[in-house]
C-alpha positions as CSV (number, residue, x, y, z in Angstrom):
1,X,-15.9,3.4,-7.3
2,X,-12.8,1.5,-8.4
3,X,-10.2,3.4,-10.5
4,X,-6.6,3.0,-11.7
5,X,-4.5,6.1,-11.5
6,X,-1.8,6.6,-14.1
7,X,1.5,7.6,-12.6
8,X,1.6,11.1,-14.0
9,X,-1.9,11.8,-12.6
10,X,-0.7,10.6,-9.2
11,X,2.3,12.9,-9.5
12,X,0.0,15.9,-10.2
13,X,-2.4,14.9,-7.4
14,X,0.0,14.5,-4.5
15,X,1.3,18.1,-4.8
16,X,-0.8,20.3,-2.5
17,X,0.1,23.2,-4.9
18,X,-1.6,21.5,-7.9
19,X,-5.2,22.1,-8.7
20,X,-5.7,18.3,-8.9
21,X,-4.7,17.8,-5.2
22,X,-8.3,17.1,-4.5
23,X,-7.9,13.7,-6.3
24,X,-5.3,12.7,-3.7
25,X,-7.4,14.1,-0.8
26,X,-10.4,12.1,-2.0
27,X,-8.3,9.0,-2.0
28,X,-7.0,9.6,1.5
29,X,-10.6,10.3,2.6
30,X,-11.7,6.9,1.2
31,X,-14.0,8.4,-1.5
32,X,-12.8,5.9,-4.1
33,X,-10.9,2.7,-4.3
34,X,-7.5,2.8,-5.9
35,X,-6.6,-0.4,-7.8
36,X,-2.9,-1.2,-8.0
37,X,-0.5,-4.0,-8.9
38,X,3.1,-4.6,-7.8
39,X,4.3,-3.2,-11.2
40,X,2.2,-0.1,-10.7
41,X,3.6,0.5,-7.2
42,X,7.1,0.0,-8.5
43,X,6.5,2.6,-11.2
44,X,5.0,5.0,-8.6
45,X,8.2,4.7,-6.5
46,X,10.5,5.2,-9.4
47,X,8.7,8.2,-10.9
48,X,8.0,10.0,-7.7
49,X,11.5,9.3,-6.5
50,X,13.0,10.7,-9.7
51,X,10.7,13.8,-9.9
52,X,10.3,14.7,-6.3
53,X,12.4,12.7,-3.9
54,X,12.9,9.1,-2.7
55,X,11.5,10.2,0.7
56,X,8.3,11.5,-0.9
57,X,8.0,8.3,-2.9
58,X,8.3,6.2,0.2
59,X,5.7,8.3,2.0
60,X,3.2,8.2,-0.8
61,X,3.6,4.5,-1.3
62,X,3.3,3.9,2.4
63,X,0.0,5.8,2.5
64,X,-1.2,3.8,-0.5
65,X,-0.2,0.4,0.9
66,X,-1.8,1.1,4.3
67,X,-5.2,2.4,3.2
68,X,-8.2,0.1,3.3
69,X,-9.6,1.6,0.1
70,X,-6.8,0.0,-2.0
71,X,-7.4,-3.1,-4.1
72,X,-4.2,-5.1,-4.7
73,X,-4.6,-6.9,-8.0
74,X,-2.5,-9.7,-9.5
75,X,-3.6,-9.9,-13.1
76,X,-3.2,-13.4,-14.5
77,X,-3.5,-12.4,-18.1
78,X,-1.7,-9.8,-20.2
79,X,-4.0,-8.3,-22.8
80,X,-1.4,-6.2,-24.6
81,X,-3.9,-3.7,-25.9
82,X,-1.5,-0.7,-26.1
83,X,1.1,-1.3,-28.7
84,X,2.5,2.2,-28.9
85,X,3.8,2.0,-25.3
86,X,3.6,-1.5,-24.0
87,X,4.6,-0.3,-20.5
88,X,1.1,1.3,-20.2
89,X,-0.5,-2.2,-20.4
90,X,0.1,-2.7,-16.7
91,X,-2.6,-0.1,-16.0
92,X,-5.0,-1.7,-18.5
93,X,-4.5,-5.2,-17.2
94,X,-5.1,-3.9,-13.6
95,X,-8.3,-2.1,-14.6
96,X,-9.6,-5.2,-16.4
97,X,-8.8,-7.6,-13.5
98,X,-10.2,-5.2,-10.9
99,X,-13.3,-4.3,-12.9
100,X,-12.4,-0.7,-12.5
101,X,-14.7,2.0,-13.6
102,X,-11.9,4.1,-15.2
103,X,-8.3,4.5,-15.8
104,X,-7.5,8.1,-15.0
105,X,-4.7,9.3,-17.4
106,X,-3.5,12.2,-19.4
107,X,-1.5,9.8,-21.7
108,X,-2.7,9.7,-25.3
109,X,-1.5,6.1,-25.7
110,X,-4.6,5.1,-23.9
111,X,-6.8,6.6,-26.6
112,X,-6.6,3.3,-28.6
113,X,-8.8,1.8,-25.9
114,X,-11.8,3.8,-27.2
115,X,-11.7,1.7,-30.4
116,X,-11.5,-1.7,-28.6
117,X,-14.9,-3.1,-27.9
118,X,-13.8,-6.0,-25.6
119,X,-12.6,-5.9,-23.0
120,X,-14.0,-2.5,-22.5
121,X,-11.8,-0.1,-20.5
122,X,-12.9,3.5,-20.0
123,X,-10.3,6.2,-19.7
124,X,-10.9,9.7,-18.4
125,X,-8.6,12.6,-17.8
126,X,-7.8,13.8,-14.3
127,X,-9.9,16.9,-15.1
128,X,-12.9,14.7,-15.8
129,X,-12.3,12.6,-12.7
130,X,-12.0,15.8,-10.6
131,X,-15.5,16.8,-11.7
132,X,-16.8,13.4,-10.8
133,X,-15.5,13.3,-7.2
């Protein structure tokens, strides 16, 4: 199963003290394929570095970049489906280009995708994804 993981969900999942740590463990165990772009990786580094530490950011990104269950995507088209926060479109474009099953996110800016029939992008919460894995 291919998914795109929003940065805040990754941030919750990497902490072994968080109840969503199982999402990170499932990734490390190869239970799903994480779809990323260079822009997404850059955001992961920035946000983890700012919220935890630069060393943690480097470690997490190293793990992501060296796993065989990572699909590196280079979207050639920008759909611009999220107007409220255009920065979130990098996740949408990645999901479309990767033919991902879901974007896993807690961000309500993604709610607009429910009303867009094409291209269809499904978004679930980290709680829902936890139940699926």
